[in-house]
C-alpha positions in Angstrom: 0.1 0.0 0.0 1.1 3.5 -0.6 1.7 6.0 2.2 -1.4 7.8 3.0 -3.6 6.3 0.2 -7.1 5.3 1.4 -8.1 1.8 0.8 -11.6 1.0 0.2 -12.8 -2.2 1.8 -16.2 -3.8 1.9 -19.2 -1.5 2.2 -18.6 2.1 3.3 -15.5 1.5 5.6 -12.3 3.4 4.8 -9.0 2.8 6.2 -5.8 5.1 5.9 -2.4 3.4 6.5 -0.1 6.0 8.0 2.9 3.7 8.7 6.2 4.7 7.0 7.5 1.8 4.9 10.2 3.8 3.2 13.9 2.9 3.3 15.2 6.5 3.7 16.3 7.4 7.3 14.5 10.2 8.9 16.5 13.5 7.9 18.0 15.4 10.7 19.7 17.9 8.3 16.4 19.9 8.0 16.9 23.1 10.1 14.6 23.6 13.1 11.8 26.2 12.7 12.2 29.5 14.4 11.7 29.4 18.1 12.1 25.7 18.4 15.1 24.0 19.8 15.6 20.4 20.4 17.3 21.0 23.7 13.9 22.2 25.2 12.3 18.9 24.0 14.9 16.9 25.6 14.5 18.3 29.2 13.8 15.9 31.9 10.1 15.2 32.7 11.1 15.9 36.3 12.0 19.5 35.5 9.1 20.1 33.5 6.7 18.7 36.1 8.6 20.8 38.8 8.1 23.9 36.8 4.5 23.0 36.2 3.9 22.5 40.0 5.6 25.9 40.8 3.5 27.6 38.1 0.2 26.0 39.4 1.4 26.9 43.2 2.1 30.6 42.1 -1.5 30.7 40.3 -3.2 29.3 43.3 -1.6 31.8 45.5 -2.5 34.6 43.3 -6.1 33.6 43.1 -6.3 33.1 46.8 -5.1 36.7 47.4 -7.9 37.8 44.8 -10.6 36.0 46.7 -9.2 37.4 49.9 -9.6 40.9 48.7 -13.0 40.3 47.2 -14.9 41.5 50.1 -13.4 45.1 49.8 -15.6 45.5 46.7 -18.5 44.3 48.8 -17.8 46.8 51.5 -17.7 49.8 49.1 -21.0 48.7 47.5 -22.7 48.1 50.8 -21.4 51.4 52.3 -22.9 53.3 49.5 -26.3 51.4 49.8 -26.3 52.2 53.6 -25.7 55.9 52.7 -28.4 56.0 50.1 -30.8 54.2 52.7 -30.5 57.2 55.0 -30.7 57.2 58.8 -34.5 56.9 59.3 -36.1 53.6 60.3 -38.0 52.1 57.5 -38.3 48.8 55.6 -35.5 49.6 52.9 -32.9 50.8 55.5 -33.5 47.8 57.8 -33.3 45.4 54.8 -29.9 47.0 53.7 -28.7 46.8 57.4 -29.8 43.1 57.8 -27.9 42.2 54.5 -24.8 44.2 55.5 -24.8 42.1 58.7 -25.8 38.7 57.2 -23.1 38.6 54.3 -19.9 38.9 56.5 -21.4 36.4 59.0 -22.1 33.9 56.2 -18.7 34.6 54.8 -16.9 34.1 58.0 -18.6 30.7 58.5 -17.5 29.4 55.2 -13.8 30.6 55.2 -12.7 27.0 54.9 -14.8 26.3 51.9 -13.8 29.5 50.1 -10.0 28.6 50.2 -10.5 24.9 49.6 -9.6 25.0 45.9 -6.4 26.8 46.7 -5.0 24.3 49.3 -1.6 23.2 48.2 1.6 22.1 50.2 3.4 24.9 48.5 0.8 27.7 48.9 0.5 29.7 52.3 -3.1 30.5 52.8 -2.6 32.0 56.3 -2.1 35.7 55.0 -5.1 35.5 52.4 -7.4 34.0 55.2 -6.5 36.7 57.6 -7.1 39.4 55.1 -10.5 37.9 54.2 -11.6 37.6 57.7 -10.3 41.2 58.7 -12.4 42.7 55.7 -15.5 40.7 56.7 -15.2 41.8 60.2 -15.0 45.5 58.8 -18.2 44.7 56.9 -19.8 43.3 60.2 -18.7 46.6 61.9 -20.1 48.8 59.0 -23.6 46.8 59.7 -23.4 47.4 63.3 -22.6 51.1 62.9 -25.5 51.5 60.7 -27.8 49.7 63.4 -26.4 52.4 65.8 -27.1 55.3 63.4 -30.6 54.0 63.0 -31.1 54.0 66.8 -31.7 50.3 67.0 -28.9 49.4 69.4 -29.5 49.8 73.1 -26.9 52.2 74.0 -28.4 54.6 76.5 -29.6 53.9 80.0 -33.1 54.8 79.0 -33.2 51.8 76.6 -32.8 49.5 79.6 -35.3 51.2 81.8 -37.9 48.4 81.3 -35.6 45.7 82.6 -34.7 47.7 85.6 -36.5 47.1 88.9 -38.5 49.9 90.1 -36.8 52.3 92.5 -37.6 51.9 96.2 -38.9 55.1 97.6 -36.9 55.9 100.6 -38.6 58.2 103.2 -36.6 60.3 105.6 -38.0 61.7 108.8 -36.1 64.8 110.1 -37.5 64.6 113.7 -37.4 68.3 114.3 -35.3 71.2 114.0 -31.6 71.5 114.9 
């Protein structure tokens, strides 16, 4: 069979024979194309795999830092929404405030799941996790601050009057003039 020629068998089946039956040795006298060197092709697989693992570890570290800084964007958006809601107590401002409190709490509960895809023996996740936690705590503080500006936090003694026992009246008797 000739090289690369299709052979028609029975029915509609086609077969192509790609085996090289020529007697000429493969020529090495053809120059390599631009940008190709045989030395790079002959590198150890261990060197390539080590480089690949290092590149993957760098990528995971970079992505972990991006995830850690993501709550900052949420802080800016939530701060703007709280500013737009105003300082009066109504349904919209309370909804925004509850959302501002709920998002950081749920994010803090799932810190392990957020950074799970980036776990690697070569990647240090302590820094990104601390930044993530700190930004979410700032978001939680922003929500508590909004609760305070709405007057929904019991911060004055008058807010606790109903839970205090009634004051005992004390009567003093002077008994006369001195």
